[in-house]
C-alpha positions as CSV (number, residue, x, y, z in Angstrom):
1,M,-1.7,-24.9,6.8
2,N,-2.8,-23.7,3.6
3,L,-0.9,-25.8,0.8
4,Q,-1.8,-23.9,-2.1
5,R,-1.5,-20.9,0.0
6,I,2.6,-22.0,0.5
7,A,3.0,-23.2,-3.2
8,R,2.0,-19.8,-4.4
9,H,5.0,-18.2,-2.2
10,L,7.1,-21.1,-3.4
11,L,6.5,-19.8,-7.3
12,T,6.4,-16.5,-6.5
13,T,9.9,-14.7,-6.5
14,G,12.0,-11.5,-6.7
15,L,11.8,-11.7,-10.1
16,T,8.2,-11.7,-9.9
17,V,8.1,-8.3,-8.4
18,Q,10.4,-6.7,-10.9
19,R,8.4,-7.7,-13.7
20,R,5.3,-6.5,-12.1
21,F,7.1,-3.4,-10.5
22,P,10.0,-1.9,-12.8
23,L,11.6,0.9,-12.5
24,K,9.5,2.9,-14.5
25,V,6.4,1.8,-12.8
26,R,7.7,2.9,-9.3
27,Q,8.5,6.2,-10.5
28,V,4.9,7.0,-12.0
29,I,3.8,5.5,-8.6
30,E,6.1,8.0,-6.9
31,Q,4.9,10.8,-9.1
32,A,1.8,10.2,-8.3
33,I,1.5,10.1,-4.7
34,G,3.8,13.2,-4.4
35,A,1.1,15.2,-6.7
36,S,-1.2,13.5,-4.3
37,E,0.5,14.8,-1.2
38,A,0.3,17.9,-2.1
39,R,-3.9,18.0,-2.1
40,H,-4.2,17.1,1.6
41,S,-1.7,16.6,4.9
42,G,-1.9,12.3,4.8
43,E,1.9,10.6,3.9
44,I,1.6,8.0,1.6
45,R,3.8,4.8,1.5
46,F,3.5,2.3,-0.7
47,A,5.1,-1.1,-0.3
48,V,5.2,-4.1,-2.6
49,E,6.2,-7.8,-1.0
50,A,6.9,-11.1,-3.0
51,T,5.8,-13.3,-0.1
52,L,5.9,-14.0,3.2
53,D,8.3,-16.4,4.7
54,M,8.0,-19.6,6.0
55,R,7.8,-19.4,9.6
56,S,4.8,-16.6,9.1
57,L,3.0,-18.9,6.3
58,W,3.3,-21.7,9.1
59,Q,1.4,-19.7,11.7
60,G,-1.2,-18.3,9.0
61,K,0.0,-14.6,8.8
62,T,-2.6,-13.0,7.4
63,P,-1.7,-10.5,4.5
64,R,-3.2,-7.3,7.0
65,E,-1.2,-9.0,9.8
66,R,1.9,-8.2,7.7
67,A,0.8,-5.1,6.1
68,L,0.7,-3.9,10.3
69,E,4.3,-4.8,10.6
70,V,5.1,-3.2,7.4
71,F,3.6,-0.4,8.4
72,S,5.4,-0.2,11.6
73,N,8.4,-0.9,10.4
74,L,8.4,1.7,7.9
75,G,7.6,4.2,10.8
76,V,4.0,5.0,8.8
77,W,3.4,6.2,12.3
78,D,5.6,9.2,12.7
79,T,4.0,11.9,11.4
80,E,2.8,15.2,13.1
81,A,-0.5,14.2,12.8
82,N,-1.4,11.0,12.8
83,T,-2.0,11.0,8.9
84,G,0.4,8.3,7.5
85,I,-1.4,6.0,4.9
86,L,0.2,2.4,3.7
87,I,-0.5,1.4,0.1
88,Y,0.5,-2.8,0.9
89,V,1.0,-5.1,-1.9
90,L,1.0,-8.9,-1.1
91,L,2.1,-10.9,-4.7
92,A,2.0,-14.3,-3.8
93,D,-1.5,-13.7,-1.9
94,R,-2.9,-11.6,-4.6
95,Q,-3.3,-9.0,-1.8
96,V,-3.8,-5.6,-1.1
97,E,-3.8,-3.9,2.6
98,I,-4.4,-0.5,3.2
99,V,-3.3,0.6,6.9
100,A,-4.0,3.9,8.1
101,D,-2.9,5.8,11.3
102,R,-5.6,6.8,14.1
103,G,-5.6,10.4,12.7
104,I,-7.3,9.1,10.1
105,N,-9.3,6.0,10.4
106,R,-11.2,8.2,13.1
107,Q,-12.9,10.2,9.6
108,V,-12.4,7.7,7.1
109,E,-14.6,4.1,7.3
110,S,-12.8,1.0,6.2
111,S,-15.6,-0.3,3.9
112,E,-13.8,3.0,1.7
113,W,-10.2,1.5,1.8
114,Q,-11.6,-2.2,1.5
115,A,-13.2,-0.2,-2.4
116,V,-10.1,1.1,-2.7
117,C,-8.3,-2.4,-2.4
118,R,-10.6,-4.4,-4.3
119,G,-10.4,-1.9,-7.6
120,M,-6.2,-2.4,-7.4
121,V,-6.9,-5.9,-7.3
122,E,-9.3,-6.4,-10.2
123,A,-6.2,-4.1,-11.8
124,F,-3.8,-6.3,-10.9
125,R,-5.8,-9.4,-12.2
126,Q,-6.0,-7.6,-15.3
127,G,-2.4,-7.4,-15.0
128,D,-2.3,-3.3,-15.2
129,F,0.0,-2.6,-11.7
130,E,0.7,0.6,-13.1
131,A,-2.5,1.9,-13.5
132,G,-4.1,-0.6,-10.9
133,S,-1.5,1.3,-8.7
134,V,-2.0,5.1,-9.4
135,Q,-5.9,4.6,-9.4
136,G,-5.3,3.2,-5.9
137,V,-3.2,6.1,-4.7
138,R,-5.6,8.6,-6.5
139,A,-8.3,7.1,-4.5
140,V,-6.6,7.0,-1.2
141,S,-6.3,10.8,-2.5
142,V,-9.7,11.7,-2.9
143,L,-10.9,9.9,0.7
144,L,-7.9,12.1,1.8
145,E,-9.0,15.3,0.3
146,R,-12.4,15.3,2.0
147,H,-11.3,14.6,5.3
148,F,-7.9,16.3,5.7
149,P,-7.6,19.2,2.8
150,A,-3.5,20.2,2.5
151,P,-3.1,23.2,5.3
152,P,-0.7,26.3,4.2
153,A,2.3,24.3,5.2
154,N,2.1,21.1,4.1
155,P,5.5,19.2,4.8
156,N,6.2,16.1,3.1
157,E,7.6,14.0,6.0
158,L,7.6,10.7,4.6
159,P,9.4,9.6,2.0
160,N,7.1,9.0,-1.7
161,R,9.5,5.6,-2.6
162,V,7.9,2.7,-3.3
163,E,9.1,-0.2,-0.9
164,L,9.8,-3.8,-2.2
165,L,10.5,-5.6,0.6
């Protein structure tokens, strides 16, 4: 049990999410996702969570473990070609996780996802949540364009809206 982590989670609120990801920022992220998905066959979901519940903290749940749960809960796995991607932000832990479906994981190295996450965290550390988020979506897009170019018929299988958890 990490008391410092628990304190961060207790002090982070839904208002923190609203200040860092207000409607305008969420709309910009959604537009970036839409533009991105036109250039590849991947499906991007973006989720922001303020904190974990006390039970999860007590159990030592990591941001990665929570991201895997969110991936499942949001149905990001539910695409025809297994090309769903989740960009998950856990504000209290100041962490970003990217979870990719198995179709994408066969082609993209985890180190490439980690580089995208580090870039986003750095922008967030400087207080620029809009630019960091859009930069992250664009970096994911570059990786997907390389391995999964857009087919002639490219339906939008998952919503582009930012999920506030």
